[in-house]
C-alpha positions in Angstrom: 71.4 143.5 141.1 68.9 140.6 141.7 69.6 138.3 144.4 70.6 135.0 144.0 68.2 134.0 146.6 64.9 136.1 144.9 65.8 134.0 141.4 65.4 130.6 143.1 62.4 131.6 145.6 60.5 133.9 143.2 61.2 131.7 140.1 62.6 134.5 138.3 63.2 135.0 134.5 65.5 137.9 132.9 68.7 138.7 132.5 71.3 138.3 135.7 75.2 138.4 136.0 77.4 136.0 138.5 81.3 135.7 138.1 81.2 133.7 134.8 79.3 136.2 132.8 76.0 137.5 132.1 72.8 134.6 131.5 69.2 134.4 130.4 67.1 132.9 133.3 63.9 131.5 132.7 62.0 130.2 136.2 64.9 130.3 137.7 67.5 128.6 136.2 70.0 128.9 133.4 68.1 128.5 130.1 70.7 126.9 128.0 68.6 126.0 125.2 67.5 129.6 124.7 69.2 132.0 121.5 67.7 134.9 120.5 67.4 138.5 122.4 66.0 139.3 125.9 66.0 142.5 128.2 67.1 143.5 131.6 67.0 147.2 132.7 70.3 147.9 131.1 69.0 147.1 127.7 67.8 144.1 125.2 70.8 141.4 124.5 71.8 138.7 122.2 71.4 135.5 124.2 73.2 132.6 122.7 72.5 129.3 124.4 71.5 131.1 127.6 74.7 133.5 128.1 74.7 137.0 126.4 77.3 137.4 123.9 78.8 140.6 124.2 80.9 140.2 120.7 77.8 139.8 118.5 77.1 142.4 115.7 74.5 141.6 113.5 70.7 140.8 113.1 69.2 138.5 115.5 64.8 138.5 116.5 62.5 137.6 119.2 58.7 137.4 119.4 59.0 141.6 119.1 60.7 141.0 115.4 64.3 141.4 114.0 66.8 143.9 115.2 69.8 145.5 114.5 72.7 144.6 117.3 75.9 146.0 117.8 78.5 144.7 120.7 75.8 142.2 122.1 73.2 145.2 122.7 70.4 146.2 120.2 71.1 149.5 119.3 68.3 151.6 119.5 70.2 155.1 118.0 70.8 153.1 114.7 69.2 153.5 111.4 70.3 153.2 108.1 71.0 149.6 106.0 72.7 146.5 107.3 74.1 143.8 105.4 74.0 140.5 107.5 74.5 136.9 105.9 74.4 138.2 102.3 70.8 140.2 102.8 70.3 143.8 103.0 68.3 144.7 105.7 66.6 148.4 106.3 66.9 149.5 110.4 65.1 152.1 112.2 65.7 152.8 115.5 67.1 149.4 115.7 64.3 147.7 114.6 64.2 145.6 111.1 61.7 147.2 108.9 60.1 144.4 106.5 
């Protein structure tokens, strides 16, 4: 766990947990404007308005591409076809193939 003191003094960027949930921190502060996929030591997560959405099941993206997410976490063990928002995706090891 990253200490709150370290987050503020070191301008931390990443995902941390507090009593209100899991949050995406950018430069030491919650980034409420961020929606996408970000990682920490526990995996890659769906972030919506700065908060991890553990209920998300579907396709989401970040700068590395599009990912299949189940329970808010990229499912690197999944390979197969996914229908998401009326579009069919081919997924290999959690990564959406073009």
